[in-house]
N, C-alpha and C positions, 0 to 999 in steps of 0.2 A: 655638504652633507657628510663627506668623508671624515670631518672632524667631530661629528656628533657621537655621543656615547652609544654603544651597541643597543642598549635597552630602548633608547629613543628611536633608533632606526627601526627596530622591530615594531614599535608602537606606530610609527609613520606608515609602514607597509600594511599594517592592519587597518587603521582608520582610513587610509587612502584606498582601501579595497583594490590593491594592486594584483594584477593577474600574475601567473607564474612567468609569463613572457616578460612582463615589466620588471619582475624581480631579477631575472637573469640578465636583462639589459642593464640593471643597476650595477651588476658585478663587472661590467665592461667600461664603467665611467672613468675610473683611474685605478692605479695600482694600490693606492692606500685603501680605497673603499673595497676593492676586491679582497684585500688581505683581511679587512675587518669583517667582511661578510663570509669569510671562509670558516668562521667559528662554528663548531657543532651546535651551539646553543641557538644560533640564528636559524640554521636549517631544521632544527627540531621544531621550532615555532612555525616555520613555513610548512613543514610536513603536516603538523597538527591542523593547521588552518585549511590547507588545500586538499589533503588526502585523508588524514586520520579522522577528521570530522565526518567525512562521507562514510568511511568504513564502519565507524561507530554507529552512525545512524542506521545503516543497513545490517548491523550486527554481524559484520564480517571480521573474523579473527585475523589480525595481521600483527606479527611480531617483527620489530625492526631493531637491529643492534644500534647502539648509540652512535657508532661511527658510520652508519649507513644512511643516515637521513639525507645527506647531500645526494648520494647516488639515487635514492628513491625519488627525490625531487627532480633530478635531472632526467630520469626515465619518464616521469610524469610530463616534463617539459617537452620531450620529443613526441609523446603521444598527443599532447596539446597541439603541437604544430602539425601533426599528421591529420587531426580532425579539422584544424583550421584550413588546411589545403583542400580537403574534401569539400568544404563549404565554398572556398574560393572558386573551385572548378565545378560547382554544383550545376546539374541540369536535371530535368524531371525524370530522365531515364534511371537515375539512382533510386528513385522511389519505385519504379517499375521492376528493377532488378534488386530489390531489397535483400533477398536471400544471400547474395554475394557479400553484402556489407554486414549483415547479421553475423555470418560466420567469421568475418574479419574482426568485428569490434564488440560483439556481444557475448563472447565466450571467455573473456578474460576480465577478471575483477578490476584489474589496473586501468582499464579503459573507462570505467564508470565515472571517476572524478572529472576527467576532461570532457566526457560527453555531457555530463550534467552542467558543467560550467558553460560550455558553448550553447547548450539548449536554453539555459536561463537567460544568457546574453541575447540570443536571437529572439526569444519570446518577449523580453522586455522592449526590444526595438519595435516589433510590429504591433504590440499592444498599445504602445504610446502613439504610434502612427494612426491606429484606428481611433483612439480617443481624440486625436487632432484632426480627424476626418480627412486624412491625406487622400489624394486623388486615386492613387494606385498602391495597394499594399499586398505584397506577396509573402506567404509563409510556408511554401512547400519545403524549403530547406529545414524549417523547424519541424515539420511533420516527419521528415527523414530522420532527424535526430531523436524525436520522440519515439519512433519505432525502435531505434537502436537502444535507447534507454529502457523501453518496455521489454525488449528482448533480454537485456541485462537483469532487470528485476524479475522477469519470468523465470530465468535460469536460476537465479539466487533462491527464489521462493520454492522452485521445484526441488533443488538440492536440499534445502532445509526440510522440506516435506519428507524426502527420502530418509534423512537423518532421524526424523521423528519416529518413523516406523522401524528403523534399525536399532535405535537406542532404547534402553530400559526407561520406562516412564518415571518421572519425578514431579515435584511440585511445579516446576517451570514448564513442563511438557505441554500443558494445555495452552498456555500463552504462546509458546514457540510454534505450536501447531497452527493456531489461528493467525499468527503473524506471517507464517509461511504462505498460508492461503491468501492473505491480503496482498502480498507482493505479486501475485499472479495478475492482478488488475493492471491494465495499461496506464492508468492515471495515478498509480501508487506514488510515483515520484513527486506528485503535486502536494500530497498531504502527509507524507511520511514523517515530516518534522513534528506533526501533531502528536505522534506517539511519545516522543521524548518530552514534549511540553506537558502532556498529561501525567507522565511519570513524575516530572518535577513538581507538579501541583500536588500530587499524592504525597510526595516526599516532604514537601514544605508543611502540609497539614499534619503528617505523622510526627515530624520533629517537634511541632508545637504541642501535640498531645503528650509526647514522651518527656518533654522538658517542663511544661507548664500545667496541663490539665491532669495528666496521669504520669507523674515522674516515676522513673524506675527506682526500685528500692536499692539502697546502698548499704553494704556491710563490709567493714574494714577497707574502705576506700575502693571497693569494686562493686559492680552491679551483681547483686546476688538475691535469689529468692529462697525462702525458708524450705519450700518443697516444690515438687513438680506440679502439683495441683494449682498452687498459687501462680506459677509461671504460665500454665496453660490458660488459666482464667484471665490473666493480664493480657496475653496475646489475643485471646478471643475478644476482650473488651476493645482492643485496638481495631480489630477487623470490624466489629460492630459499629464503632464510632466513625470510622472512615466510610463505611457503606452508607451510614446515615448522612454524612457530610456530602457524599456524592450521589445522593438519591436522585437529584434532578438530572443527573447525567445517565440515569439508568432506565431502561425500558423492560417490560415483562412480556411484551408482545413478540411473537415470532413471525411477523408478517412480511418483513422486508430483508433483502440481502444485506443492506447497509448495517442492520442491527448486529451483525456478526463480524463486521470488518473492523479490526482493531485500529486501523488508520483513520476511520471516520470520527473517532472520539476527538473532541475539541473542534470538530468541523461543523458543528451545528446539528449533528444527528446523534441521538442517544445510542448507547451501546447496550446490548442484551446483558442481563445481570450476570451471566456466566463470564462474559468478557470483562466487565468492570470488576467483578470479584477476583478473577485471576490476576488482573493487573495490580489490584490493591495488595493481594497476598504476596505477589512477587516482590513488591517494594518493601513490605514488612519483613519478609525473610531476608532480603539484602541488608536492610538497615540494622536489624537485630544481629545479623551475622558479623557486623563490624565491631560489636561492643563486647565480645568475650563474656557473655552473661553466664553466671554459674548458678548451680543449685547447692544450697548449704549442705545437704546430706549426700552430695555427689550422685543424686539420681540422674538418670538419662532424661534429657528434655523430650517431651512429646513433639511430634512433627505435625505441621499443618497439612490438612488434606482438603482439596476441593471436592464437594459432593454435588448430588443432583440439583440441589437448590440453595447452595450456599457454601459454607466452609465448616470444618470440624478440627478441633485440636483437643486431644484427650477426651474428657467427658463433656466438653463445652461445644455447643452448636450455635452457629449464626445462620439463620434460615429465612428465606423468603416464602411466605405462605399467602397465596392470592395477592401478591404484590406488596405485602406488608412484612417488614423486617422484624424478626424475633430472635431473642437471645435466651437459650435455655439449655438444660442438661440433656443427655441421652435419655435418661429416665423420664424427664418431662416430655420429650419428643414422643416416646412410646405412648404416653397417655393422650397427648394431643392427637396423634395419628389415629388412635382408637376412637376418639370422640368425633373427629372431622371426617375420617375416611373409612371408619369401621374396620380398620386393619392396621397392623404395625409391620411395615415392610422394611427390614434392616438393610435391604439392598439399596435403599434410598440414602443410607449413610455411608455407603462404600465410596472409595475415591473415584472421582470422575475420570474416565479414560478418554484418550484421543479418539479411539475407534468408536466409542459411543457418541462422541460429539459430532461425528461426521454427518449424522442425520440433519444437523442444523443447515447444512448447505444444500438440502433438497429444495429449499425455498427459491422461487424463480422471480418473484415480484420485486421491483425496485420502488423506492419512495417516489421517484419521478413519475411512476404510473398513477399516483394518486392526484397529481396536479391536473389542471385544466385551463385552457385558454391562455390569457395573459399571465396567469400565475407562474407559468414556466419561466417567464422572463423577469419575475420579481425576486427580490433578495430574501426569499423565505429560507432557502437552504444554500449551502456552499455547493455550486455545481460540480466542483472537482471531487466531491464525496459520493456522487451518484455512481453506483457500481454496475458493471456489465454482468449479464446472467451467465455464470460459469458453472451452473449446476451439472451440465452434461460433462464438462471436463472433470469436475471434482467427483461427482457421484457415480458416473458411468465409465470413467476412464481411470483416474488416478487412485481413488480410494479402493476400488475393486482390485486393481493391479497390485497395489502396495499390500493390501490385505492378503491377496493370493500368495505373494512372495513370502510374507511373514508367517503364514499359516501352513503352507504346503509342506514344510519340513515336519510338521507335527500331526497333520490331519489327513487321513486317507480320503475323506470326503472331498477336500480341495484338490487332491491329486487326481481323483476320478472325474472331477468336473472341470479340470484345467482347460481342455480344448473348448468347451462351451463358453466358459467365462472369457477366455482370450478372444474368441470370435466376436462376442458382444462388445468387448472393450475396443477392439480394432474398428468395428463399424461405428461406434460412438465417437472415436477419435477422428474418423473420416468426416463426420458431421461437424465436429468442433473446428477442424482445420479448413473448413469452407469459408468463403467470404473474407471479412476483414481480419480473421485470425490466421489466414494462410501463411503469414510470415513466421509463425511459430513452428513451422514444419521442420526447420533445421535442428531444433532442440530434441525432437523425437527421432530424427534421422541419425544424429550423432550422440544422443544422450544415453543414459544408463538403462532406460526402460526399453526393452525390445518389444514394442507394441505397434509399430508403424506397419500398416498393410503393405505387402511386397509390391502390389500393383498400384500403390498410391502415387498419384501425380499431383503436385501442388497446383492450386488455381492460379489465375493470372495476376492476382494481387491488386486488382482494380475492378470496379463494377463494369460489367459489360452491358451497355445500353447505347442508344443512339444519342450522341452528344452534339449533333448538329444544332446550330443556334436557333432559338425560337424566342418569341416575345416574353415567355415566362422564365426562361432559364436564368438561374442565379438569384431570382427573387425569393424573399421570405414570404411565405403564404400561411394562411390559417386553414387547415383542413377542416371543413365544416362539420363533417360527421364525427370526427374524433376530437375536435376542439383542441388541436395541437399545432404549434408552429412547425414549419418545415421549410426546406430549401428545394426548389425545383431543380433537379439534376439534368434531366433530358426528356425528350419525347420518345415514346415507345414506337416500335415499327408500324403499329396500326395507324399512326398519324392522328389518333384521337385522344389517347390517354398519355399522362405524364408520370414519370417516376420521381418521387420526392424523398429526401432524407429528412426524417422527423427528428425533433430535438431529443427524443428518447433513443436515438441510434437505430430505429427501425425504419424500414422503407414502406412507402405507401404509393399505390397506383390509383390515380384519379383523373376524371375528365376536368376540363378547365372550369366547368360549372360547379364542381365539388370543392373548390377552394377559392379563397379571395386573397388578393395581394395585400400585404400589410404595408400601409403607407406612413406609419408613424414610428419607424424603427430608429432607435438611438444607437450611438456607438456602444453603449453599455449592453444593449440587447444583442448586438453582434458578438461581443465578447462572451456573453453568457451562453449563447448558442454554441460557440466554439468550445467553451469549457465543458458543456454538457456532453457534446460528442467526443471530445478529447482530440488533441492534435494528431495523435498516432492514427486515428481513424479517418481523418479528413482526406488523405491522399487516395484512400481506397475508392472514394466517391469522386475522385479527380477534382476536388475543391482545392485550389492552390492560392487563393487570395480574395481580397475584397476591394471594391471600387466605390469611392464617393465621387460621383461625377457632377461637378458644378453645383453642389448642394442638393442634388436629387436624392431620392431614396437609395440607400446603399444596396449594392448587389454583390453576391458572391461570384467569384471568377471560376469558371469550370473549364478544365482542359479538354 
């Protein structure tokens, strides 16, 4: 291998899907290969594949000097080995004492790539074991890693949200705001790549429009419009065409949390038209910005704005009215508004603000709530796209606190009500940090927001119930009244009722006569149940594995 050209060695390391550990082992093969792999070009490629791709996906700004790629990769290698050792020495107490590891591994961006690598590797192993119906499958170490990654994404999302409230709003602010909120979800790492995939789909369609269907005008070998009005109308036509193209990806209902999660796009769940429009406009702005477009008479180009129900540039409007897309001028809008709504409210044409969009997150229902019976286990939706209800965190903790900080400098009302608002915020945070969210405690203890109640004591990090063995423990059952699959966790102290974890992540208490054991469970059903709950939440219920015992109905293993 040491005699191969460097480009071919780079290609082999990529298609061979070598880990950073494998790559550093290559450098020890012989002196000739070590010399060849010392080239900055090689380490630039390694960095982009193992670290840069992760930072780009999570939109984390990282600048690396050309001569520092090797050092960055070596630092990553040591962190990789550090996580590997944690897994080698793993025991269930690490899940019980997760706060210690959150503070060690979830506060530094540089731990995100090795955590994600090991998590994916661990998940791939036990998922394949489940499909193979192996007798005993344990995934508690995977739950441990999933919590550390959830901690990372929560911190990143929280910091991005803070930046949104501190920075002046621009065209990208709305998308950045919603992306930050999406990262707070524990399963965001499962579907975050869908965001880039969707942007690439938009970009591909846009480039087709600009080169084939609606070519840009060229004057003297450069892209140039006769006047600003022509430019604005052209950009508006792009927005309109793309919104029509992606209409099947768009919903106008505001009934479910998932509709406002930018990461669920391309995951089988439609995005609210605010989300889709903001993503389309973001791509159009980026692509047009690369082309150095000019106006013939040197007029300043109009800027695109997101509005209450669409987008505006100059005198052109692209608007959704009762779910139908319309393209008209501001004057036409005034006439339509008078005809349909008996009023013309110019505030509807004002730029959409982050603060105004925060009302979207008051919704508490998930799409999973609309399912029933066996539909929970069918491939109707991507289970990784189901969201947890974070309305308390967002609407009663983060938004009020961030609004309080941004407005208190200018408003005597906010100053006079600070104590009342802060008390409500702290009590709401206490509610959020109970149960399976208790491991987020460290981010409020050490974070930039001073809202943690002084007397707050984090919960135990696991469900407190009687875990003594019983005939139903670990079985998947169907709760008769709710028509929802669940796993029996343990028997309550009364000796009559049982506590079960339902597939929608809620708990149910029932007598044995109120549920029936499901006897036709497939490996795919087991995986879907795990995906709906999310690996990070499994250890809270002390679920640490699955057993397929001699072809019998599989059972979850409870600690």
